[in-house]
N, C-alpha and C positions, 0 to 999 in steps of 0.2 A: 741776302734774305733777311729782312728786318723782322718778320713776324711769321707765325706758324702757318699762315695761309699760303705762304710761298711753297712751291712744290718740294717734296721730300727728295733729297738726292742720295739717300743711303744706298740705293741700288747701284750708284756709280762704283762704289768700293765693294759692297757686299753682294756682287753679282753672282748668279748661279747658272752661268751659261758655259757650256763645255763644248769644244769643237769635236765633231765626229770625224776623225780622219785616220787614215792608215799610216801610222808612224808619224814622225815629226816632219812637217813641211816648212820650207822657207817661203816667205811672201813672194808672190810673183810680180810685185810692183815696187817701184822706187819708194823709199820712205822719207825722202828729203823735200817734199813739196812744201813750199812756204809762200806766204802772201807776197804779192808784188808790192814793193814799197811805194809810197806816195811820191809823186813828182815834186821836186823842190821848186817852190815859187820864185819867180823873178822879182825884181824890185817893184815893178808897176802892176803886172797882171795878177789876178787873184790866184790863190793856191789851187792846184789841181787836186781833185778828189782822189783818194787812194783807190787803187785797182786791186780787187781781191781775186785770187785764183779761184775759179769755179769749183775746183776740187775741195776747197775749204768752206763751201757753202752747202747747207742741207740740200740733198738731192741735186747736187751740182748746180744749185741756183735755179733749177727748173727753167733753164733757158735753152733754146735750140743750140745744138752743138755744131762746131765747124767741122769741115771734112777731116782736118788733122785730128781733132778730138775723137771723132767717130772711128778713125783708123786706130787710134790708141786704145779705144774701148775694145775693138775687135781683137787686137793683139793680146790685150789682157785676158779676154774671155778665152781665147785659144790657148794661152798659157795655162789657165785654170783647168781647161778641159783635159790637158795633158797631165796635170799634176793631181787632180782630184777625181774621185769616182763619179761625182755628179756636181752640177752647179749648186744644188741645194747644200751639199756638203761644203763646198768652197765658201758659200755665203755664211754658213755657220762659223767657219774658221775665221773669216775676216770680221764678223760680228764680235766674236770672242776677243780678237786682238783689239778691237775698238774699245771694248769695256776695260781691257787691261791698260791701254794707253790713257784712257780717261782717269782711271784710278791713279796713274802716275802723274797726272796733271798736264798731260800732253794733249790738249783739247783739239788743236788743229789736226794732229795726226789721227785722233779718234774720229773726227768728222770725216776725214778722207776714208778711213776704213769702213765706217758705217755706210758711206756712199758706195763703196765697192761691194759691200754685202748686198745693198739694195740693187745695184746693177746686175749682180749675179742672180738674184731671186727677188723679184718685186712682190712676191707673196709672203716673204719673211717679215713678220710684224716688228721684230726687234730693232732693225735699223731705224724705222720710223719712231719707235719709242725712245731710243738713245738720242737721235737728233732732236726730237721734241724736248727732251729734258735739257739738252745743251741750249737750245733756243730759249727755254724758260729761264735758265740760269743767266742768260745774257739780257734778260728783261724783255724779250720778244714774246710776250704772252700770247698774242694772237697766232703767231707762227707756231708756237709750241702746241697750242690747242689743235691747230689744223693737222699737225703731224701725229699727235696722240689720237685724234679722230680717225686718221688713216690706219693707225696701228690697231685700234679697236675694231675697225671694219674687217680686219683679217683674223683677229684673235679676241673675240668679244667676251670670253670668260676668263680672262687673266686678271686675277684680283689686284695684283700690284699695279698693273697698267690702269685699271679702273680707278684706283686710289689716286694715282698721279694725275690722271685726267680730271678727277674731281677737285684736286688741289689747285690745278690751274684755273678751273672755273671760279673757285673762291678768290683766287688772285685777281681775276678779271672783274669780279664783283667789287673788290676794293678799289680797282682803278676806275670803274665806270658807274658804280652804284646801281647796278641793274639786278633787281631781286630774282629775275629769271635765272641768272647764273647760279644763285644759291639753290634754287629748285632743281636745276640740272645736276648740280653737284650732289644733292641729296639722292637723286635717282641713281647716279653712278655708284655712290657709296652703298646704298641698299643692295644693289646688284653684287658689289664686291663682297659684302657680308654673306649673301646667299651662296656665292661661290666658295668662300673661305670664312667661316664663322670665327676662326682663330686669328684673323688679321687685326691686330691691335691698332694699327695705324688707321684702318678704316673707321673704327669706333672713335678714335681721336678726332679725325676730320669731321665725322658726323656730329660730334659734340660742337664743333665750331659752326657747322651749318645751323644747328638749333640756337646757338648763341646769336648769330646774325638774324635769326627769326624771332629773337627775344623770348624763346621758350627755354628758360634757364633750368627748369626741372629736367627736361630731356637732355639738355646740355650736360648737366651733372651725371645723369644716368649713363650716358654714353662715355663720358670721361672715366667713370669708375669701371665700366666694362673694359675700356682700353687699359687702365691701370692693372686690372686683374690678370690681363694677358702679359703685359710687359710695361714696366715703368721707364725703361731705358730711353724711349724717345719722347718722353713727356716735355711739353713746351711750358716752362714755368712762367714765361711772359703772358701767355694766354691764360694760364691758371690764375694769375693775379687779376687779369681783367674779369674773369668769370666770378671770382670771389667778390670783386667790387660790385657786381650786379646782384649776386645772391650768394650768401654763405653756403658752404658745403652742407647739404642736408644730413650727411653721415658724420660730419664733424671730423673727417679725416684730414682735410686740408684747411689750414687757417692762415 
């Protein structure tokens, strides 16, 4: 992430998701899934592209499954039915484990757990959120937006989710220079603030929206609102850019 318009990943570590389970349960699936290594190229033929295990792709790669994979899914679901009170409960458990693995830097394992959480409950918005954030971190902005859009379709009043979706829209604006992305971001951020007026990150991102719209007075206004809530996440690179366009009207930042 080179600039503040990239998606905020603080929720990777400071997550607030807790499994609802009856006592401590062990995972019902193997934890050693790894990508299949690329084939070694011969002297003359071109190198073979790497093959990635679908378990390590968001939503299992959204590809039709083989009979073997479908049997594995059914066995996993049956194990969860025996171990948890409901599939919703099991989904929350694997979602929580996914955030934990992500905080530990185990991205592949986190993707697999988010996929399992989604398999258990397709109406759980958080697996889409987590997978969208991972995709964004890999530079796959369009995929990240698609996943965050699916998450918001299920949980439209989640302020943090709205802010992350808005951040991705700003990222796509930087990539494609489409001002409509800025307007979409503004709409998402205004809704996030309606949901939670104490979300400092929403004001910080809204400041960037107005920066890109060349409304520097509103950019400063929203940056100061963000600072009044918390200065911890302030992007000083962006602050320097804003000062270059217009000095702080309050004289606080120079």
